[in-house]
Phi, psi and omega in degrees: 000126182261172186234157174314135176093346180287148176260129185221159181251140178238102184316144178076351183241321183119192185254152171195185184254141180281116175283324182191163171238117190236153170259130182236143172262104182244124187046039174082009180237126178272125176218154180267137178235142167283128173260108193261116176269114186256172177307147174081024177053034176265136177244143184233141178256127176243116177301120180307315183299336183248009185298311186291322183302316180271012169085029178292134185212167178287153175294144176299152177280177177305316177295324169292325174298320177304314180299323183295315185291326174302316181302317189289340182274348184284169177282163183293155170273153184289131182243153179294147183284327181294122185300316182291317175297317178299316180301312175303311178303313188288319181295324174298327181292317183291319180297330183303326184077002175288119189288335177293318179296319180294317183295324178297314176297320177293315173299317182291318180285331180293321176298313178297323174300317174297322185275311187228350187087168185239161170290164176303314180302317183281333174293318177298320180290321174301311181297324177292318179298314176304317182291319175300313182302306185293323177304324176283310182301321170315304188293317186293327190257359181052055189230199176240163184303311185299320176295313182291323179296318184297314178299317184293310180295325176296309184305311179293316177304313184289324180297316181301310179298314182297323188251356175238150182295121179302154184298325177299319180296317180298310183299314183300315182293325177295313170311304181303328178297320186262335182233091176300139180242147178271186184295339178280348183092003179262162184293140182267111183256016177286148187303315181273032186281000000 
């Protein structure tokens, strides 16, 4: 049982602070709910009786947040090439509510977006996963949304640069393939070049 003021994560929705605990009569059935205040002044009702079953948990601590940022700095993990299977795998990771799994989805889909672009469904999934990730990191780091989004983007961008060939290298290799250069760096114009 959580109390007013506790910070919790509601899988597939993100993290927030319990604003109040209220009893509501919905369709003639009385139940107690956590009224969860989410980023952007959104409020979500979480049935207390089903909270554990749906995976409600406490927000991670600062040490775990640091591990999440380290995970974002790593290379992407292998994803299924089949769009349908990859989508289901990523959806299962999001439903788990595990922040490390969510960070994995954000990093992997961000890499894929930078390389080839994403389908509409995967773009939406990336945006949702990122929102869920950021909402928890904001509370764990006692920060604000803009700062955390910038940190997440920077970690992923640096990781992408580290683990993927920068565009300049790719362009340089293409140029060398079509315009052979000699050891001095000038175009080799001999017949058998």
